Structures are given as C-alpha cells and as structure tokens.
C-alpha positions in Angstrom: 118.7 32.1 36.2 120.7 29.2 37.7 124.8 29.3 37.7 126.3 25.6 37.4 124.8 23.3 34.6 123.2 23.4 31.2 121.4 26.7 30.6 123.1 28.6 32.8 124.9 31.7 33.2 128.0 29.9 32.6 127.3 28.7 29.5 126.1 31.7 28.0 129.8 32.8 29.1 131.0 30.0 27.3 129.4 30.6 24.5 130.3 34.5 24.3 134.0 33.3 25.0 134.1 30.3 22.2 132.6 33.0 19.9 135.4 35.2 20.9 137.9 32.9 20.3 136.9 31.8 16.7 137.6 35.7 16.2 140.5 35.8 17.6 141.7 33.1 15.3 140.4 35.0 12.2 141.9 38.0 14.0 145.5 36.2 14.1 144.8 34.5 10.8 144.5 38.0 9.5 147.5 39.5 10.9 150.2 36.7 9.8 148.6 37.2 6.3 149.5 40.9 6.1 153.2 39.9 7.6 153.5 37.5 5.4 152.1 39.6 2.2 154.9 42.5 3.8 157.6 40.1 3.4 156.9 38.7 0.1 156.6 42.6 -1.1 160.1 43.1 0.3 161.2 39.7 -1.4 160.1 40.8 -4.8 161.7 44.3 -4.4 164.9 43.1 -3.3 165.2 40.5 -6.8 163.6 43.9 -9.0 160.5 42.8 -9.5 157.9 45.8 -9.1 154.8 44.6 -8.9 153.2 48.2 -8.3 150.0 49.0 -7.1 150.9 45.7 -4.5 154.6 47.2 -3.4 152.4 50.8 -3.0 149.8 48.9 -1.0 152.5 47.2 1.0 154.9 50.3 1.7 153.5 51.0 5.0 153.2 48.3 6.3 156.5 47.0 5.3 157.6 51.0 7.0 155.7 49.9 10.3 156.5 46.3 9.8 157.9 45.7 13.0 154.8 46.1 14.9 152.9 43.3 13.6 155.3 40.6 15.5 153.9 42.4 18.5 150.1 42.1 17.5 150.7 38.6 16.8 151.9 38.6 20.2 149.4 40.3 22.0 146.6 38.2 20.2 147.7 35.4 21.2 148.4 36.5 25.2 144.9 37.5 24.4 143.7 34.1 23.3 145.7 32.2 25.7 143.7 34.1 28.1 140.2 33.5 26.5 141.2 29.2 26.0 141.9 28.7 29.8 138.7 30.9 30.7 136.7 28.6 28.1 138.1 25.0 29.6 137.0 27.0 33.2 133.8 27.3 32.0 133.6 24.0 30.8 134.2 22.8 34.2 131.6 24.7 35.5 128.6 24.2 32.9 129.7 20.8 34.1 129.2 21.2 37.8 132.6 20.5 39.1 134.8 24.1 39.1 136.5 22.6 41.8 139.0 21.1 40.1 142.6 21.2 40.6 142.8 22.1 36.6 141.4 25.5 37.0 143.9 25.8 39.6 146.7 25.8 36.9 144.5 27.9 34.1 144.0 30.4 36.5 148.2 30.4 37.1 148.4 30.6 33.2 146.2 33.1 32.8 147.9 35.3 35.5 151.5 34.4 33.5 149.7 35.7 29.9 148.8 38.9 31.7 152.0 39.0 33.3 154.2 38.6 30.2 151.8 41.1 28.3 152.6 43.6 31.0 156.2 42.8 30.5 156.4 43.1 26.7 154.9 46.3 26.8 157.3 47.7 28.7 160.0 46.0 26.6 158.6 47.2 23.6 157.9 50.7 24.4 161.6 51.0 25.6 163.1 49.2 22.8 161.0 51.6 19.7 161.7 54.6 22.6 165.3 53.8 22.2 165.1 53.2 18.0 163.9 56.2 17.6 165.9 57.8 19.3 169.0 55.9 17.4 167.5 56.9 13.8 166.8 60.4 14.5 163.6 59.8 13.5 160.7 62.7 14.1 158.1 62.1 16.5 154.2 63.0 15.5 153.4 66.1 16.4 156.9 66.7 17.4 156.4 65.6 20.7 159.8 63.9 22.5 160.2 60.8 24.0 160.9 60.8 27.4 160.8 58.0 30.0 158.0 57.5 32.3 157.0 55.2 34.9 153.8 54.3 33.0 153.0 50.9 35.1 149.1 49.4 34.6 148.9 49.0 38.8 145.2 47.0 37.8 146.5 44.3 34.9 149.3 43.8 38.0 146.7 43.4 40.5 144.7 40.9 38.5 147.8 39.1 38.1 148.3 38.4 42.0 144.5 38.2 42.8 144.6 35.5 39.8 147.6 33.6 42.0 145.7 33.8 45.0 142.5 32.4 43.4 144.6 29.9 41.8 145.6 28.8 45.3 142.5 29.2 46.2 141.3 26.5 43.7 144.4 24.6 44.5 143.1 24.4 48.6 139.3 23.9 47.5 140.2 20.9 45.1 142.2 19.0 47.8 139.5 20.1 50.6 137.1 18.4 48.3 138.8 15.6 47.2 139.5 15.0 51.1 135.8 15.3 52.2 134.9 12.1 49.4 137.2 9.8 50.7 135.9 11.0 54.1 132.9 8.0 55.4 
C-alpha cells in the first residue's frame, strides 16, 4: 500500500480523522446542550417554577456545573488538534506534504497540547483550593495535597512538534529553492 496520494494510508487516516472530527462536534454539541439545560433549570428555580422531574435530573449537573466549561474547553483543544491533523493529511493525500502551511499546523497542535496541559494544572489547583475553602469533604475521606503531576510525555510531544514544525518549514523552504534552481 502506498503512503501518499489517493487510495493510500494517508487517505485512510484522513477518513478516520474525519469521523473523529464529526463525533467531536456531536460531543461538543451535547455538552453545550447539557450546560444550557442546567442553566435553564437554574433560571426556572430562581423564578419559582419547578418542573419537578427536569429539575431533579439537572440538579446533579448544576452541583458540578463548573466541570462542564472545562469539559467543553478540553473538547475544543481536542478538536483543534484533529482539525490540524486533517489538514496535514490532506496535503499527504495531495502528494505534497512539505508545504509551509504544515509547519503552522504542527505549531498550532503543539500550542493546543501545551494549553490543555496548563489548563489542566490550573483547574486542578483551583478545584483543590475551592474545596478547601468551602470545607467540602473529598470522596472517600482523602486529603488534598499538592503534588507535581506533570505529564512529561505531553510536554515532550509539545517540544517534538515544535521541532518538527521547524523541520517542515526548512524542508518547504529548501523545496521552493530547488524549484527555482535550473
């Protein structure tokens, strides 16, 4: 099986990425609808109208409602990575992977992964701080302790993607110079 062009491994990867892309949109839409429904029940409760079953259904969502915006941002970061991988695989299918745009796509993927990692650490710290300030018990009676939980694999991927972006940029520049050479 060939690796570039139509009917290649890259086209199979592109199909898989397309399916994941649309599933991501479905997941993002569902999370947004749940968040809107929880907000609507909060407004209904505030106005004194209690629809009963609906309020009970979304009560648990409202209690942990601060998690949904985090979930939505995680889905968005995931979709940014998938979208850029789809764009890169399109150039592979076209048989021309060394284009300057791919360097930018790799940089965006690296930034999205780095942003997700920073968001993960900030939110874990914020949740621990809020639970401590509100004297909320932690599940199972565990204590919250500050630990350095750094995902070295993710940070290595960020650095590797930034290096690969520069390699793609230089490869595209060299290819362009070669086209101009007689």
